[in-house]
C-alpha positions in Angstrom: -6.4 38.2 36.1 -4.1 39.0 33.3 -1.3 37.1 34.9 -3.4 34.1 35.3 -4.5 34.1 31.7 -0.9 34.6 30.6 0.3 31.8 32.8 -2.5 29.5 31.3 -1.4 30.4 27.8 2.2 29.7 28.7 1.3 26.3 30.2 -0.7 25.3 27.1 1.9 26.5 24.6 4.9 25.0 26.3 3.7 21.5 25.4 4.4 22.3 21.7 7.6 20.8 20.1 10.6 23.0 19.2 9.5 26.2 20.9 10.8 29.7 20.3 10.1 32.3 23.0 8.7 35.7 22.3 8.0 38.3 25.0 4.5 39.7 25.3 4.1 43.5 25.6 5.1 44.7 29.0 7.4 41.7 29.6 11.1 41.7 30.0 11.8 39.2 27.2 14.2 37.3 29.3 13.9 33.6 28.7 16.1 32.7 31.6 13.8 34.0 34.3 10.5 32.5 35.4 7.8 34.3 33.4 5.2 34.1 36.1 7.4 35.0 39.1 9.0 38.1 37.4 5.6 39.4 36.3 6.3 38.8 32.6 4.5 36.5 30.3 6.3 34.6 27.6 4.5 33.4 24.5 5.9 30.1 23.2 5.4 29.8 19.5 6.1 26.4 17.8 8.7 26.5 15.1 7.6 25.1 11.8 9.1 21.6 11.6 10.9 20.6 8.5 8.5 18.9 6.2 9.3 15.2 6.0 10.3 14.0 2.6 7.5 11.9 1.3 8.5 8.3 0.9 7.9 6.7 -2.4 6.1 3.5 -2.2 8.2 0.4 -1.9 8.5 -1.1 -5.4 6.9 -4.5 -5.8 9.4 -7.3 -6.1 10.1 -8.9 -9.3 10.0 -12.7 -9.3 12.4 -14.7 -11.5 13.0 -18.5 -11.2 16.5 -19.3 -10.0 18.8 -21.3 -12.1 18.1 -25.0 -11.6 14.5 -24.5 -10.7 11.7 -26.3 -12.6 10.9 -23.2 -14.6 7.6 -22.8 -12.9 6.7 -19.7 -10.9 3.8 -19.8 -8.5 2.0 -16.6 -7.4 -0.7 -16.1 -4.8 -3.0 -13.4 -3.5 -0.3 -11.3 -1.8 1.7 -11.1 -5.1 -0.8 -8.8 -6.7 1.0 -5.8 -8.3 4.3 -7.6 -8.8 6.2 -8.1 -12.1 7.1 -11.6 -12.9 9.9 -12.5 -15.3 9.7 -15.7 -17.4 11.5 -17.2 -20.3 9.7 -18.7 -23.3 8.5 -22.2 -22.3 8.3 -21.5 -18.5 5.0 -21.8 -16.6 3.2 -19.4 -14.3 0.8 -21.0 -11.7 -1.8 -18.7 -10.1 -3.3 -19.9 -6.8 -6.0 -17.7 -5.4 -8.9 -18.3 -2.9 -12.2 -19.8 -4.1 -13.9 -16.4 -4.3 -11.8 -15.4 -7.4 -13.0 -16.1 -10.9 -10.4 -18.0 -13.1 -7.4 -15.8 -14.0 -7.0 -14.6 -17.6 -4.1 -13.2 -19.6 -4.5 -10.0 -21.5 -2.2 -11.0 -24.4 -2.8 -14.7 -25.2 0.0 -14.8 -27.8 2.5 -14.0 -25.0 0.9 -16.1 -22.2 -1.5 -18.9 -22.8 -3.7 -20.3 -20.1 -3.3 -24.1 -20.3 -5.7 -25.0 -17.4 -7.9 -23.5 -14.8 -9.8 -25.2 -11.9 -11.8 -24.1 -8.9 -12.6 -20.5 -8.1 -16.1 -18.9 -8.2 -18.7 -20.3 -8.2 -17.1 -23.4 -6.7 -15.8 -23.6 -3.2 -12.3 -24.8 -4.3 -9.1 -22.8 -4.6 -8.7 -21.2 -8.0 -5.6 -22.6 -9.8 -4.7 -21.4 -13.3 -1.6 -22.4 -15.2 -0.2 -20.3 -18.0 2.7 -21.0 -20.4 5.0 -18.4 -21.8 4.8 -18.8 -25.6 6.8 -15.8 -26.9 8.6 -12.7 -25.8 6.5 -9.7 -24.7 4.5 -8.5 -21.8 1.0 -9.5 -20.6 -1.0 -8.8 -17.5 -2.8 -11.7 -15.7 -5.9 -10.7 -13.8 -8.6 -12.2 -11.7 -11.4 -10.6 -9.7 -13.6 -11.8 -6.8 -17.3 -12.7 -7.2 -19.9 -13.8 -4.7 -23.3 -15.4 -5.1 -25.0 -12.7 -3.1 -23.9 -10.1 -5.7 -26.2 -11.9 -8.2 -29.2 -12.1 -5.7 -32.1 -9.6 -5.5 -31.4 -7.5 -3.5 -27.7 -7.8 -4.0 -25.2 -7.6 -1.1 -22.7 -4.8 -0.8 -19.5 -6.9 -0.7 -16.6 -5.1 -2.3 -15.0 -6.9 -5.2 -11.2 -7.1 -5.4 -9.0 -7.1 -8.5 -5.8 -9.2 -8.5 -3.2 -8.7 -11.2 0.5 -9.3 -12.0 2.5 -8.2 -15.0 4.4 -10.9 -16.7 7.5 -10.1 -18.8 8.5 -12.9 -21.1 12.0 -13.0 -22.6 13.6 -15.5 -25.0 
C-alpha cells in the first residue's frame, strides 16, 4: 500500500516544471534507478522559478504633426491617454462616437475650443476643434453619457472617460 501511495505521489509530482529529486526515508536516493522498481520512492519537489521581471506598461505614443502637414492633428477614441504635441496656431480635432459629450480643454488659455458638433444627446459623431493659442499644457477630456442614465430607474451602463494631454510649444 505504501509503495502504491508513493508511486501515486511520484506520478503527480513529476508533472511539475524544473524538478529536483529528494529521497524519501528508506529509499536509496538514486535518481538514475526507477523509484518503483527498486522499492524506493522519490519525492519530486518543484524548484522555485525565477520571478519574471514585471514589464512596465508600454508608454503611450506622442503625436506630433510632420513637417509639411497642415498643422492639424486628429485624435480618436483609441488615442485616449496619449500626449499630443502642437505648436502655437495648430489645431487639434477630436472625433469620438456619438455617446460622448463634447470635449473640453482644462486650460482654455493654452487650448481654445473653436467648435463642437454632435455627441450626446444627438446620434451624430462628436467632433470638437481646438486651437493652440499659447505655450503650456492642457488636458482635453470627454465622457460618455446615455439617455437611460437620466431615466427612473436609471440603467447601469458604465461611463467612460476619454482624455489626452496636449503640450503646446512656440
